N, C-alpha and C positions, 0 to 999 in steps of 0.2 A: 852694604853687606855686613852682617854681624859675624864676628869671629869668636871662637871659643878657645880658651886656654886648655892645655893638656890636663890640668887638674879637673877642669869642668867636664872634659870628655870622659876622664876616668870615672868621675862621679856619675855621669849620665849612663855610662855602660854598667856600672854597679847597680844603678837603679833599675835598668832594663833587665838585668839578670835576676834581680830580686823579684821583679814583676813576673818574669817567666816562671820562676820557681813557685810563685804563689799558686799557679794552677795546680801544681803538684799537691797542694793542700786543699784548694777549693777553686772550682771553675767559676767564672762569672755567672751569676744567676740570670737565666733567660726569662723573657716575658712568656706567660702561658700562651701556647699556640693551639692547644686543644681545649675542648669544653670541660673536660675533667682530667685529673692526673692519670697518667699511664706509666707502665713500667714498674720500677721499684719505687714505692712511695712510703716515705717516713712521715709520721705524724708526731711532732715533738714540740716541747716547750721552746720558746725563743732562745733560752740560754743553751739548749742542747744542740741547736741546729748548726752553729759554726763549728763546733767540735766534730759533729757528725760528718759535715762536708769534708773536713780535713781527713778524717779517718777513712771515708769512702774513697777519696782520691788515692790514699796510700794503698788501700785494698785493691783498687783497680790497677795501679801500677804493679803491684805484686803479681797480678794475674796476666801481666803484659797486655793490658787493654790500653790502646792509644787514647790520649786525652780528647781527640776530636771525634771519637766514636760515640761519646755519651754527652747528652745535653742535661745539665742540671737546671731545674726550674723551681722557683719559689712561688707558691700559690697564695692567693689572698687569705685563705683560711689558715695559713701557716704551714701547710704541707710542703715537703721537699721531695721532688721526684727526680729520678735518674732514668732517662729514656734513650734508647738506641737511636742515633741520628741516621738519616738517609736509609732507613730500613725498607726492605720490600714488604710485600703483603704477607709473607710466610716465614715462620721460623724453621720450616723443614729444609730450607736450602741455605741456612747460615753457613754450613760447612763447605759449601761450594764457592763462597765469596772469599777470594784469596787474601783480601786485606785482613781478614780476621785470623788467618793462620791457625785454623782449628784442626787438631789431630787427636786421635784417641790416646789415652794415657793408661799406664798399668795401675791396677788396684789389686792388692793381694788378699786372697780369700782362703780360709782354711779348707783342708781336705779331710777325709775320714782319718787318714794316717799320713804321717810324714810332713814335709815342709809345705807352707802355703803355696798356692798356685797364683800366677799372675794372670789377671783377666784384663784385656784391653777394653777400655770403656770411655764414656764421654768425659771430656775435660770440664773442670769447674769454670773455666773461661766461657765455654759454650753455654753452660747453665745460666751464668750471669747475663750473657748477651740475650738469651731467650727470655729471661725474667724482665729484662729492660726493654724488650721489643714492644713497640706500641700495639695497642689492641686489647691488652689486658692490664689490670692494675694488681700489684701484689703489695698488700698493705702491711706496714710494720709500725705499730703504735703502742702507747703505754710502755710496759716493760720491754717490748720488742723494738722500741726506738733506740736501738743499740746496734752498732755494726756487727757485733758478735752474733746477734740473732740471725742476720743475713748470712754470715759465714757458716754457721752451723746448719742453717736450712739448705744451703747449697751443698755442703758436704754430705748431708743426709740424703739429698736427692741423688747425688753421685753414687752413694753406697747402695741405695735401692736398685739403681740401674745396673750396677756391677753384678748383683746377685741375679738379675734377670737376663744377663747377656748370653750365657751358654747353658741352656736348659734342654733336657731331652726326657721329660716325663712321658708317660704312656697316655695316649688319648683313649678314653673308655668307649667312645663312639656309641653313646646311648646306653651302654651297660653300667653296672654299678662301679662306684669308685673303689680303688684298692689302696690300702695303706700298709706300711710295714707293721705287722701285728706285734712286733717286739716294742714298738714305740707308741702306737696309736690303737684306739678302739673306735672305729667308725668316725674318724675325724676328731676324736678327743684324745689328748695325750695321756698316756699311762706312766710316763716318766717325766722328769722336770721339763718345763716348757722349752727352755733354751735347747736342751738335748733333742727333744722331739722335732722342733723346727729345723735345726741344723741337719738332722738325719734326712729330711725330705730333700735336701740339696746335695748331700754327699752320697746318697744311695738312691738316685732318682729312678732307677729301674724297678724299684719296689713300690712305685706310686703310679696309679692310674687315676687321673683327676681331670675334671673339666677346666675350661679357661677361667671361670669365675673363682673356683677354689684356688687355682694357680695364682691369680692376681692377689688374693687375700694372703696366701702363703708368702709371696714375695714381700708384701708390705709388712706383715707381722714379723717375719724373720729379719728383713732388712732394717727395720726401725729398732728392734730389740738388739740385734747384733751390733748396730752402730753404737748405741749407748752403753751396752755391756762390755763389748770387747774393744771397739775402736776408740770411742770417746772415754771409756772407763769412768762413767759417771754413775755411781751406784744409785743415787736418788732418782735420776731419770729412768734408769733401767728398771728399778722397782716399780715406778709409776706405770711404765709400759706393761710390765707383767701384770700388775694389778688390774689395769683396764682390760687387757686381753682375757684375763681369767675371771672377770667380773661376774659372769653368768655361768662359769664352768666350761664354756665352749669358746676357745680363743679365736675361732674362725667365723664366728657369727657376729654381724654388726661391726665389722672392721670399718665400714663406710656408713654414712648416714642412710637411713631408710628412704628418704625422699629421692635418692638417686633413681629409684625404681618406680616412681609414681606414675609412669606411663603404662605399666603393666596392668592387665585386666584384674589380677588378683590383689592389687595393692590395697593395704589396709590404711585408710585415712587416719586412723587413730595413732599411727606410728610416724606421721609426717614430720614431726619435730624431734624424733629420736636422733641424737647425734651419733657420729661414728666414734668407735673406740680410738682410732688412730688418724682418721682422715676427715677433712672437711669437704663440702660440696661447693664448687664455684660454677655458677651458671653464666651464660652469655658469652662464652668463648668464641672468637671467630673461627671459621672453618679450618684455616690453615695455621692456627696458633697452638703450638704445643711446647711445653717446657719439659726437658728430660726429667723423668720421675712422675709425670702426669699419668693418671689412669683415665682412659677414654673408652667410649662404647660405640660400636658400630651395630646398629639395629637392623636385623633382617626384616624388611617391610613386606615381604611376600607372605600372605596368610597361610598358604599351603605348606611351604618348607619351614615356616616358623614353628609349626606343630611338631617337627621332628626333634626329639630330645637332643640337646647339645648344639642346635643350629638356630636358636632364637636370636642370636647376635654374637658379637665377638668382643670380649673384654680385652683391652690392649694397653700395654705400658709403653710410653714413648721413651726410646733409648737415646735420643739425640742422633745427630748425623743423618737425619731423614729416615730413621729406622724405627720399626715397632717390633715388639718381642715375638718370638716363635717358641712357645713353650715346649713343643714336641719335636723340634729339629726337623720339621718337614720342609723347611725352606732356608737351610743354611743359617739358622739361628735368628733370622730377621726378615721382615717384610718392609717394603717401601709403602708410603701412603697409598699410591695407586694400586699396588698389589693387595693391600689390605681391603680396599674398596672392592676390587675385582673378586677377591676370595669370597666375601660375603654376598656380593651380587649374584655370583654364579650358582649359589645354592638353589635359587629359584628354578634353575635349569637342570637340576639333578646332578650338579658337579660337586660331589662330596669327596672325591679322590681325583687329584689332577692327573694321575697316571691312568687309573681305571676308566675315568669318565671324560677323558680328553676330547672325545668327539662331540661332547655336548656343550663345550665352551662356546659362548657367544662373545666375539671380540667387542671391546669397548673403545669408542673414539675418545679423543681428548675432551670433546664437549660432553660426552656421557660421564666421564670421570669428574669433570667440574661440577656437573649437576649432582652426582652422587656424593660429593664432598660436603654438600649442604645438609641442613637438618631434614628429618622426615617430612615436616610440614612444607618444606620447599622442594620435595621430590628426591631428597637424598637419604643417606644412611647414618650420618654422624650426629649423635646427640650433641647439644651445645654445652654440656657440662664437662668439667674436669674434676677429678678427685685428687686432692693434694694433702701432704702431711701437715699436721699441726706444727706450730712454732714451739716445740717442746722446750720447757724451761723459761719461756718468754711470754707465755699467755696462760690465763686460767682456763683449763680445759673444761668443756661442758660436762655437767654431771650426767652419768649414765642412768637410764631408767631402771627401777627395781620391779621385777615381774614376779 
């Protein structure tokens, strides 16, 4: 039997403590278990990777993310990924898993007058866990191989969601849109852009808009307000204004034209036109959403599709299993199942849940599972997501001159 002296025991304990603390700066790299990187993926030079791993560990600790939730993996091509371990198939129920301790947090937004109001919205921890969830890859390379790029992207997504939390615009129901005439002329601002966009959120009763315009307003205002007021970054705020006003119409081409290539009237010549503020990511799994994603539920019924305003539903994922409710028809949010049901029922003439209640056809869990797939698979959900650029950390695509 071998014996150890007390100095050696102390030395061994010190070594073990140092080893445990090492995770706090970098987890042991795992062997790749998937065919391609998933989750948060950094593409960095070798000299950057060690420092990035340490910085990422500190960031996760600051968000109260337990070290055994995330697997760090080094890939043969040099990529470094951070993936949520033991994750289910869906990001929609992350908030129901008690180990993650996910709760809404307050974000303060300006009012028309007086002190800012506190809006309870998704936590940055939930956004990071959704980004790290397997099934999608969120790439940070070149200048974005920087933990600050991830930090800002997460904070921007949270800010966008906060502005989408408590909306009660007027639904035009096939009629013309209405705008506050003191600030807008048919959707074009007649006052400074920041002022016009804010007005749409602090005087919502003056606006009757469809869900497509509503989505574009949320992203245009959310991104500009973040860089101008929250981040207080004059250079990025000026870039956002310049892109939005590129063609004189800030709510046109916020997203890439190719998002709508399934529509009969799509112009193939615009296929490669980029979005002013958003990029298009295809191939998203049916139940994979990150707070701040823009998704689309297509009405696949030919008859009701022809009714103006019911071609489909543009939706922003708010986190905590919730999608936006621009018109406060449903207590400010829909679950995924409720969103599928809403769009599906249009084919049965259910355009008002109260007025048309007798026409509702109940859906089974099997029906909902089918409807959660793409239209090609018999469902309603397109497989793309629109997401914000990595402002300040990537060269944004040039906008076309018309």
